[in-house]
C-alpha positions as CSV (number, residue, x, y, z in Angstrom):
1,X,149.2,119.6,101.0
2,X,147.8,117.2,97.3
3,X,145.3,118.5,95.4
4,X,141.8,116.4,94.9
5,X,140.0,116.3,91.6
6,X,136.4,114.9,92.3
7,X,134.3,113.8,89.0
8,X,131.2,115.9,88.4
9,X,129.6,112.7,87.6
10,X,129.1,108.5,87.8
11,X,128.5,106.3,85.3
12,X,124.9,105.6,86.0
13,X,124.1,109.4,85.5
14,X,126.6,110.0,82.4
15,X,124.6,110.6,79.4
16,X,125.6,111.1,75.6
17,X,124.3,114.0,74.3
18,X,125.2,113.6,70.2
19,X,124.1,110.2,69.9
20,X,122.2,108.2,73.0
21,X,120.5,111.3,74.1
22,X,117.6,110.6,76.7
23,X,117.2,113.9,78.0
24,X,113.5,113.8,77.4
25,X,113.0,110.6,79.3
26,X,114.5,111.9,82.6
27,X,113.5,115.4,84.7
28,X,113.4,116.4,88.1
29,X,110.3,115.9,90.7
30,X,108.7,117.7,93.3
31,X,108.8,116.4,96.7
32,X,105.8,118.1,98.8
33,X,107.9,116.6,102.1
34,X,107.2,115.0,104.8
35,X,103.7,113.1,103.7
36,X,102.0,116.7,103.9
37,X,99.6,118.1,102.0
38,X,98.9,121.7,100.8
39,X,98.1,123.2,104.2
40,X,101.2,121.6,105.8
41,X,99.4,118.8,108.0
42,X,101.3,115.6,107.6
43,X,98.5,113.2,106.0
44,X,101.2,110.2,105.3
45,X,102.9,109.5,108.1
46,X,106.4,108.1,108.4
47,X,107.5,110.1,105.1
48,X,110.0,112.6,104.5
49,X,114.1,113.0,104.1
50,X,115.4,110.5,101.4
51,X,118.2,111.0,98.5
52,X,117.6,113.5,95.8
53,X,116.0,111.3,92.5
54,X,115.4,111.6,89.0
55,X,112.3,110.3,87.4
56,X,112.3,108.5,84.7
57,X,109.4,108.7,82.2
58,X,108.6,104.7,81.7
59,X,106.6,103.7,79.0
60,X,103.7,102.3,80.2
61,X,101.3,102.4,77.4
62,X,103.6,100.7,75.2
63,X,102.0,102.4,72.0
64,X,104.6,102.0,69.9
65,X,102.5,99.6,67.3
66,X,104.4,97.1,65.2
67,X,107.5,99.1,65.2
68,X,110.6,96.7,66.5
69,X,112.9,97.9,69.4
70,X,116.4,97.1,70.7
71,X,117.0,96.1,74.5
72,X,119.9,99.1,74.8
73,X,120.7,99.0,78.5
74,X,119.2,97.5,82.1
75,X,119.3,100.3,84.2
76,X,118.6,100.4,87.9
77,X,115.5,103.4,88.9
78,X,115.3,104.6,92.5
79,X,112.1,105.2,92.2
80,X,110.4,101.5,91.7
81,X,112.0,98.6,93.0
82,X,112.0,97.1,89.6
83,X,114.6,97.4,86.8
84,X,114.4,99.5,83.7
85,X,115.6,99.0,80.1
86,X,116.0,101.9,77.0
87,X,114.7,100.7,73.7
88,X,115.6,102.1,70.8
89,X,113.1,102.1,68.0
90,X,113.8,101.6,64.6
91,X,111.8,105.0,64.2
92,X,114.7,106.4,66.5
93,X,112.1,106.7,69.3
94,X,113.6,105.9,72.6
95,X,111.8,105.0,75.4
96,X,112.2,102.9,79.1
97,X,110.2,100.1,79.9
98,X,110.0,97.6,82.7
99,X,112.5,95.2,82.5
100,X,111.1,91.7,81.3
101,X,112.7,89.0,83.6
102,X,115.2,87.1,80.8
103,X,115.5,89.4,78.5
104,X,119.3,90.8,77.6
105,X,121.1,93.5,76.0
106,X,120.6,93.4,72.3
107,X,117.2,91.4,72.3
108,X,114.2,92.8,70.2
109,X,110.6,93.3,71.4
110,X,107.4,95.0,69.7
111,X,104.1,95.7,70.5
112,X,101.1,95.1,68.3
113,X,98.2,93.1,67.5
114,X,99.7,90.3,66.0
115,X,102.8,89.6,67.6
116,X,104.8,86.7,68.8
117,X,104.6,85.6,72.1
118,X,107.6,86.3,73.3
119,X,109.1,87.9,76.2
120,X,108.8,91.9,76.6
121,X,106.2,91.8,73.5
122,X,103.2,93.7,74.1
123,X,99.8,92.8,73.0
124,X,95.9,92.5,73.9
125,X,94.6,90.1,76.3
126,X,92.7,88.5,72.8
127,X,95.9,87.1,71.2
128,X,97.1,85.7,74.1
129,X,96.7,81.8,74.9
130,X,95.5,80.6,78.2
131,X,98.6,80.4,81.2
132,X,100.7,83.1,79.5
133,X,102.2,84.6,82.6
134,X,102.0,88.6,81.9
135,X,102.9,92.1,83.3
136,X,102.1,95.7,83.2
137,X,98.2,94.8,82.5
138,X,95.8,98.1,81.4
139,X,92.5,98.0,83.5
140,X,91.4,100.7,81.5
141,X,92.0,100.4,77.4
142,X,94.8,102.7,76.4
143,X,95.6,104.3,79.8
144,X,98.8,102.3,80.1
145,X,99.4,98.8,82.6
146,X,98.4,99.3,86.0
147,X,98.7,96.1,88.0
148,X,101.6,94.1,88.0
149,X,104.2,96.6,87.6
150,X,106.5,95.6,91.2
151,X,109.8,93.8,90.4
152,X,109.2,89.9,90.6
153,X,105.5,90.7,89.9
154,X,103.6,88.2,87.4
155,X,100.3,87.4,86.8
156,X,98.3,84.0,84.9
157,X,95.6,84.8,81.9
158,X,93.6,81.8,83.2
159,X,90.3,82.2,81.4
160,X,88.2,83.9,78.8
161,X,84.7,84.4,78.0
162,X,82.8,86.8,76.1
163,X,84.4,90.4,76.4
164,X,86.4,89.6,79.4
165,X,89.3,87.6,80.1
166,X,89.8,86.5,84.1
167,X,93.3,86.9,85.4
168,X,95.2,85.7,88.9
169,X,96.9,88.6,90.2
170,X,100.4,88.6,92.2
171,X,98.0,89.1,95.5
172,X,96.5,86.1,94.7
173,X,92.7,88.2,93.9
174,X,91.1,86.7,90.9
175,X,89.5,89.2,88.0
176,X,87.7,90.4,85.3
177,X,89.3,92.3,82.5
178,X,88.1,93.8,79.6
179,X,89.9,91.2,76.5
180,X,90.8,94.5,74.7
181,X,93.4,95.5,77.2
182,X,96.9,95.4,76.8
183,X,99.6,93.3,78.8
184,X,103.6,92.1,78.6
185,X,104.3,89.0,78.1
186,X,107.1,87.5,81.4
187,X,107.8,88.7,84.6
188,X,109.1,91.5,85.9
189,X,113.0,91.3,86.4
190,X,114.6,91.9,89.3
191,X,112.7,89.2,91.8
192,X,114.8,89.2,94.8
193,X,114.6,92.6,95.4
194,X,111.7,92.0,98.4
195,X,114.3,89.9,99.9
196,X,117.2,92.7,100.0
197,X,118.2,93.4,103.5
198,X,119.1,97.3,104.3
199,X,121.4,96.2,106.7
200,X,121.4,99.5,108.7
201,X,118.5,102.4,109.6
202,X,120.2,105.0,107.7
203,X,119.6,102.5,104.4
204,X,115.9,103.4,105.1
205,X,116.4,106.8,105.9
206,X,118.1,107.1,102.2
207,X,114.4,105.7,101.2
208,X,112.6,108.5,102.4
209,X,111.4,106.1,105.2
210,X,111.4,107.8,108.6
211,X,111.4,105.7,112.0
212,X,108.3,104.2,113.2
213,X,106.9,104.9,116.6
214,X,104.9,102.6,119.1
215,X,101.9,103.8,120.2
216,X,102.4,102.0,123.8
217,X,105.3,104.5,124.4
218,X,103.6,107.5,123.4
219,X,101.9,110.5,126.1
220,X,98.3,109.9,126.1
221,X,98.3,113.6,124.0
222,X,99.8,111.9,121.2
223,X,98.2,108.2,120.8
224,X,95.1,106.7,122.1
225,X,97.4,103.8,123.5
226,X,100.0,106.4,125.4
227,X,99.8,106.8,129.2
228,X,99.6,104.8,132.2
229,X,102.4,103.6,134.5
230,X,104.9,100.9,133.8
231,X,104.1,98.7,131.0
232,X,101.0,98.7,131.1
233,X,98.5,97.2,128.0
234,X,96.7,99.6,125.4
235,X,93.8,100.1,127.6
236,X,91.0,99.3,124.9
237,X,89.5,96.7,123.3
238,X,91.2,96.7,120.0
239,X,94.0,98.2,118.4
240,X,93.2,102.1,117.2
241,X,95.3,104.6,115.1
242,X,96.1,107.8,116.4
243,X,92.8,108.9,115.1
244,X,90.6,106.3,117.3
245,X,89.7,104.4,115.0
246,X,89.8,100.3,114.1
247,X,92.9,98.9,112.8
248,X,94.7,95.6,112.5
249,X,92.1,93.7,110.6
250,X,89.6,96.8,109.6
251,X,88.9,96.5,105.8
252,X,89.9,99.9,104.4
253,X,88.0,99.3,101.0
254,X,84.9,100.8,99.9
255,X,82.3,99.1,100.7
256,X,80.4,99.8,97.2
257,X,83.3,100.3,95.0
258,X,82.7,100.4,91.1
259,X,85.1,97.3,90.9
260,X,83.2,94.9,92.6
261,X,81.4,93.2,90.2
262,X,84.9,92.9,88.4
263,X,86.4,90.7,91.4
264,X,85.7,86.6,91.6
265,X,88.1,86.0,94.1
266,X,89.4,88.4,97.1
267,X,93.4,88.8,97.3
268,X,94.8,86.2,100.2
């Protein structure tokens, strides 16, 4: 019988521990398992399983000010549908950022106050002209980007007035944000992420998404829609959740949320 020798690593997991070390950027992550809370009760349904992942620490703050960085690699990240790229800064620092669409290996990016309006550069909204396409936008100054971070996401700066800037977000929502907040110029890469077809149920299980069962095929003890002979209607005026709350159209946002005053137009 022939002896088979298997490699212990693949090109995507190989790390040069001497010159290109980025061990501090990759770490393990704890999964609570199946969407359960600390008491073991399922609080987020249809989650569980999935392939083991390593977490890549992404630099959403872009706080390497006025130091040029070079894009070394463009990599796949299992924790998001956007690609990431490894940046080597001039002071020796190495960090991951979201891959801006149109940038390639060897391009130079920089973050600061007086930097050119180019793909991948990060600067405050004060220094950006109207009509600029941006992503990775801060809500709180210094906290790091929280808006427009998914694959293909892009927002637009449409107005400035006083200390606030008006943005049109990818959802269609128009809201106010402080002009001192930081944002990255351009669109997030991997635009076709949402058009990808999984092809089979197993591919969805690898992502940690478990099968979804309709309530009408359950028993009355398991779901308010369950029970009945044959194929009856749900037996209620409107669809409800497993806990009896209205669904399919009921707003889940808090009625008096602190950010209501900043939203000029709701999302579609």
